[in-house]
C-alpha positions in Angstrom: 97.4 71.7 55.0 95.8 68.3 55.7 93.8 66.8 52.9 90.6 64.7 53.0 89.0 62.9 50.0 85.2 62.9 50.0 83.4 60.6 47.7 79.6 60.7 47.3 77.3 60.6 44.2 75.1 63.4 45.8 76.3 66.9 45.1 74.4 68.1 48.2 76.3 65.6 50.4 79.7 66.6 48.9 78.9 70.3 49.5 77.8 69.6 53.1 80.9 67.5 54.0 83.2 70.0 52.2 81.7 72.8 54.2 82.2 71.0 57.5 85.8 70.2 56.7 86.6 73.7 55.3 85.2 75.3 58.4 87.5 73.0 60.5 90.6 74.0 58.5 90.9 71.0 56.2 91.4 70.9 52.5 89.1 68.6 50.6 89.2 66.8 47.3 86.0 65.3 45.9 85.0 62.3 43.8 81.5 61.3 42.7 81.9 57.5 42.4 84.1 54.7 43.6 86.4 54.4 40.6 87.1 58.2 40.8 87.8 57.9 44.5 90.4 55.1 43.9 92.1 57.1 41.2 92.1 60.3 43.3 93.3 58.6 46.4 96.4 57.3 44.6 97.1 60.7 43.0 96.3 63.0 46.0 97.4 60.8 49.0 94.8 62.2 51.4 95.0 61.8 55.2 91.6 60.2 55.3 88.8 59.2 52.9 85.0 59.7 53.6 83.3 57.3 51.3 79.6 56.7 50.5 78.5 53.1 50.0 75.6 53.3 47.5 76.9 54.8 44.2 76.7 54.0 40.5 79.5 52.2 38.6 81.6 51.1 41.6 80.1 51.1 45.1 82.0 52.1 48.2 82.6 48.6 49.3 84.4 47.7 46.1 86.3 51.0 46.2 87.4 50.3 49.8 88.6 46.8 48.8 90.6 48.3 45.9 92.1 51.0 48.2 93.1 48.3 50.8 94.7 46.1 48.1 96.9 48.9 46.7 100.2 49.4 48.5 100.1 53.1 47.7 96.7 53.6 49.4 96.2 50.8 51.9 97.5 53.0 54.8 94.8 55.7 54.2 92.0 55.3 56.7 88.6 54.9 55.0 85.4 56.0 56.8 82.0 55.2 55.2 79.4 57.9 55.4 76.1 56.2 54.3 72.4 55.7 54.8 73.2 52.0 55.3 73.4 52.2 59.1 72.3 48.8 60.5 74.6 46.7 62.8 75.3 44.3 59.8 76.4 47.3 57.7 78.9 48.4 60.4 80.3 44.8 60.6 80.5 44.5 56.8 82.2 48.0 56.5 85.0 46.8 58.9 85.3 43.5 57.0 86.0 45.6 53.8 88.8 47.5 55.6 87.0 50.6 56.8 87.8 52.2 60.1 84.2 53.2 60.8 80.8 53.9 59.4 78.9 57.2 60.1 75.2 57.0 59.4 73.3 59.6 57.4 72.0 62.0 58.6 75.1 62.9 60.6 76.1 65.9 62.6 79.2 68.0 62.0 80.5 66.8 65.4 80.3 63.2 64.3 82.4 64.0 61.2 85.0 66.1 63.1 85.3 63.5 66.0 85.9 60.8 63.4 88.4 62.9 61.7 90.3 63.5 65.0 90.3 59.8 65.8 91.6 58.5 62.4 93.7 61.2 60.8 
């Protein structure tokens, strides 16, 4: 079964994304901060990572840079899911190595369309 890593410091967001993915037949693994996401990505080898930007300890941008610099995880597509949704945020997300940025609030269709495009 395909596996997705979801990283967000909000338990409600994790539950919402997990529900969308489970309903679509995907298995999900969760992390609550960037450092945990980097560790779980290396261990779990997900097909795609949904990553929040604003989190304590290590933000999503730093986590994305670490994922991109690691030979074991650099091929895993990263998609930011964040309330940071200005044009500059989209540009900066791509500069960090992300494939896309989905703004919060999002629809389940946005999540699933992005999943189809990058996994």
